[in-house]
Backbone as CSV, one residue per row, in Angstrom:
resi,resn,N_x,N_y,N_z,CA_x,CA_y,CA_z,C_x,C_y,C_z
1,MET,181.088,35.259,61.294,180.744,34.049,61.672,181.818,33.111,61.323
2,ILE,182.029,31.536,60.967,182.536,30.891,60.898,182.177,29.787,59.409
3,ALA,183.203,30.214,58.390,182.697,29.187,57.163,182.642,28.000,57.070
4,MET,181.470,26.988,56.846,181.771,26.085,57.024,182.852,24.878,56.678
5,SER,183.798,25.403,55.564,184.921,24.296,55.087,186.081,24.696,56.301
6,SER,185.512,25.678,56.842,186.785,25.642,58.275,186.347,24.952,59.282
7,VAL,185.467,24.747,59.021,185.241,24.092,60.864,185.805,22.318,60.595
8,VAL,186.034,21.736,61.882,187.853,21.191,61.394,186.986,20.243,63.213
9,LYS,186.554,18.569,62.740,186.380,17.804,63.476,187.687,17.105,63.876
10,LEU,187.320,16.996,65.380,187.862,16.159,66.529,187.630,15.134,66.864
11,ARG,188.757,14.090,67.084,187.789,13.085,67.788,188.503,13.350,69.747
12,VAL,187.840,12.810,70.815,189.102,13.358,71.700,189.061,11.930,72.531
13,SER,190.333,11.215,73.100,190.423,9.533,73.140,191.024,9.842,74.535
14,ARG,190.759,10.298,75.117,191.467,10.121,76.462,191.381,11.208,77.264
15,VAL,190.916,11.914,78.438,190.709,13.096,79.219,191.014,13.095,80.157
16,ARG,192.429,13.618,80.842,192.579,13.499,81.915,193.156,14.796,82.824
17,ARG,193.084,14.398,84.073,193.765,15.392,84.818,194.478,15.438,85.725
18,TYR,194.981,16.766,86.202,196.464,15.881,87.743,196.215,17.476,88.403
19,PRO,195.194,16.935,89.434,195.055,17.613,90.645,196.094,18.263,90.856
20,VAL,197.543,17.461,90.781,198.053,18.212,91.677,199.305,19.025,90.963
21,LYS,199.657,19.950,90.553,200.155,20.203,89.836,202.406,19.584,90.111
22,GLY,202.884,19.174,88.605,203.440,18.744,88.365,204.150,16.775,89.163
23,MET,202.699,16.922,89.201,201.986,15.378,90.153,201.509,14.316,88.720
24,ALA,201.440,13.319,88.981,201.023,11.930,87.726,200.119,12.702,87.530
25,GLY,198.598,12.678,86.494,197.210,12.772,86.307,196.538,11.242,85.905
26,GLU,194.929,11.508,86.185,194.480,10.381,86.495,192.908,10.322,85.180
27,ASP,193.563,9.346,84.186,192.501,9.128,83.005,191.170,9.034,83.860
28,LEU,189.857,9.715,83.259,189.099,10.072,83.141,187.750,9.390,82.586
29,SER,186.718,9.057,83.075,185.939,8.655,81.799,184.955,10.077,81.682
30,GLU,184.981,11.160,82.247,183.495,12.206,82.532,184.606,13.255,83.101
31,ALA,184.456,14.468,82.715,184.827,15.570,83.184,183.193,16.837,82.911
32,PHE,183.435,17.298,83.917,183.360,18.751,83.554,184.795,20.122,82.993
33,VAL,183.992,20.510,81.862,184.493,21.445,81.120,184.373,23.225,81.338
34,GLY,184.889,23.186,82.152,184.567,25.013,82.204,185.127,26.378,81.246
35,ALA,184.875,27.717,81.496,186.013,28.452,80.556,187.170,28.521,81.277
36,SER,187.200,27.463,82.949,189.218,27.446,83.482,189.583,26.247,83.375
37,GLY,188.912,25.709,82.706,188.983,23.840,82.246,188.484,22.790,82.611
38,VAL,189.466,21.846,82.647,188.836,20.731,83.581,188.977,21.244,84.563
39,ALA,187.480,20.474,84.678,187.350,20.431,86.820,188.368,20.275,87.869
40,GLY,189.157,20.970,89.649,189.833,20.071,89.432,191.047,19.571,88.275
41,ASP,191.582,20.488,87.917,192.687,20.575,87.186,193.863,20.905,88.125
42,ARG,194.909,20.650,87.927,195.703,22.025,88.941,195.271,22.880,89.768
43,VAL,194.572,21.857,90.491,193.354,22.807,91.183,194.656,23.029,92.709
44,PHE,196.138,22.416,93.052,196.467,22.844,93.824,198.815,22.463,93.054
45,ALA,198.865,23.166,94.384,200.294,23.075,94.126,201.082,22.811,95.011
46,PHE,202.061,22.859,94.850,203.224,23.225,96.847,204.017,24.512,95.938
47,LEU,204.413,25.067,97.618,205.171,26.466,97.188,206.378,25.613,97.929
48,ASP,207.347,26.502,97.148,208.981,26.834,97.825,208.952,27.762,97.847
49,PRO,208.904,28.341,98.983,209.458,30.170,100.194,210.338,31.183,99.978
50,ALA,211.611,29.106,99.573,212.757,30.416,99.046,212.643,31.561,97.441
51,LYS,211.721,29.847,96.897,212.146,30.530,95.280,211.261,31.843,95.392
52,LYS,211.623,33.264,94.373,211.584,34.032,93.912,210.999,34.134,92.415
53,GLY,209.674,35.378,92.887,208.885,35.354,91.594,207.768,35.411,91.354
54,ASP,207.848,35.141,89.682,205.810,35.014,89.728,205.054,33.478,89.136
55,SER,206.244,32.168,90.008,206.499,31.276,89.893,207.481,30.284,91.080
56,PRO,206.530,30.363,91.336,207.750,30.278,93.083,207.625,28.660,93.578
57,TRP,206.374,27.598,92.672,206.287,26.122,92.784,207.321,24.837,92.123
58,VAL,207.329,23.941,93.008,207.791,22.960,93.057,206.947,22.448,91.799
59,THR,208.205,21.786,91.384,207.849,21.284,89.502,209.270,19.987,89.787
60,ALA,208.497,19.173,88.535,209.173,17.368,88.688,210.336,17.990,88.388
61,ARG,210.548,19.269,88.042,211.953,19.104,87.575,213.132,19.400,88.739
62,GLN,212.566,19.455,89.262,213.015,19.927,90.868,213.486,18.494,91.802
63,TRP,212.043,17.974,91.308,212.124,16.856,92.741,211.297,16.273,92.192
64,ARG,211.653,15.143,90.798,211.738,13.775,90.206,210.016,12.825,90.729
65,GLU,211.308,12.360,91.741,210.348,11.663,91.909,208.854,12.874,91.989
66,MET,208.386,13.786,92.365,207.514,13.906,92.367,206.137,13.467,91.431
67,ILE,206.508,14.025,89.631,205.566,12.561,89.179,205.271,11.573,89.325
68,LEU,206.290,10.319,90.695,205.683,9.394,90.777,204.503,9.082,92.032
69,LEU,204.404,10.212,91.873,203.047,10.256,93.021,201.756,9.871,92.621
70,LYS,200.640,9.890,92.577,199.130,10.023,92.111,197.731,10.285,93.424
71,PRO,197.880,11.450,93.039,196.554,12.263,93.781,195.560,11.501,92.429
72,ARG,193.951,11.867,93.525,193.018,11.730,92.724,191.784,12.227,93.746
73,PHE,190.865,12.867,93.480,189.712,13.113,94.239,189.165,11.700,95.020
74,LEU,188.621,11.994,95.450,187.875,10.717,96.181,185.894,10.834,95.909
75,ALA,186.090,12.925,95.797,184.889,13.257,94.910,184.718,13.806,93.998
76,ALA,183.488,13.894,93.938,183.952,14.888,92.537,184.401,16.469,92.903
77,PRO,185.561,17.434,92.075,186.253,18.307,93.182,185.290,19.275,93.225
78,ASP,185.249,19.901,94.253,184.614,20.936,95.206,184.689,21.911,95.384
79,ASP,185.020,23.760,94.722,185.611,24.855,95.386,184.905,24.902,96.429
80,ARG,184.132,24.791,97.107,183.902,24.642,98.112,184.410,24.513,100.170
81,ARG,185.083,23.284,99.728,185.826,22.029,100.739,186.898,20.860,99.534
82,ILE,187.716,20.967,100.977,188.798,20.748,100.780,189.238,19.695,102.383
83,VAL,189.005,17.455,102.140,189.781,17.166,102.473,190.577,16.598,102.993
84,VAL,191.578,16.390,103.645,192.919,16.458,103.690,193.340,15.290,104.700
85,TYR,193.638,13.596,103.926,193.667,12.617,104.637,195.446,12.907,104.144
86,ASP,195.442,12.322,105.882,196.903,11.528,105.708,197.265,10.214,106.490
87,GLN,197.991,10.126,105.915,197.989,8.796,105.955,199.184,8.094,105.752
88,LEU,200.447,9.080,106.043,201.475,8.798,106.366,201.931,8.496,107.829
């Protein structure tokens, strides 16, 4: 049991989600937070097949321009459906 004297009050000033690892985040007015964190946070990443080991992901350290890209969900994240829009 936690003693009342050890309770800390916190205020959330901003909720930000990063849909793709290494890219810019998006501010949210509300979010579902479950056991694994904010829904839709870092659910996508780019894989570098040439990298070996436990971390094969492409990061902004390798490709600095990556942080300038601003991915966003057009609807609430859904584990059952992924939609990809080709805008190139």
